[in-house]
C-alpha angles and dihedrals in degrees: 000000000000112000095185113136108219089212089062095049113112113222117215098238128140096230134025092241092056130086128210091256095057095084090049091052092049093047091050089052091057091058096053136025120244112359130191126208093258090060090050090053091047088056089054093241095125141314116298095245090052091046091051091053094045092048090054090050093047090048090052088058093047096249093113131030123217107233097178136339105316095354123111140178131193117259129219087257089054091052090048089052091052089049089055094248096116129060106219092204088070095053113107121211118243107227110222 
């Protein structure tokens, strides 16, 4: 029997505000222009409602840009993050 408490599990993420799926979402955004959460679910990254929430969070940090309702594209900052040029712990959230 596994006694691991999921609340005690440490995710391998570069910043406390991030989730493991964020890098996958950003990488997917580099392959195609302007994605919506349904496309992210179709690519088996995560469920569309989760993708929608994560896209909003990534947009608050400047890594994605909202193009229209529910449609996002990666920003130059997002591409710099994926290239290892940006420390995500230093990104401040824009309060909307």
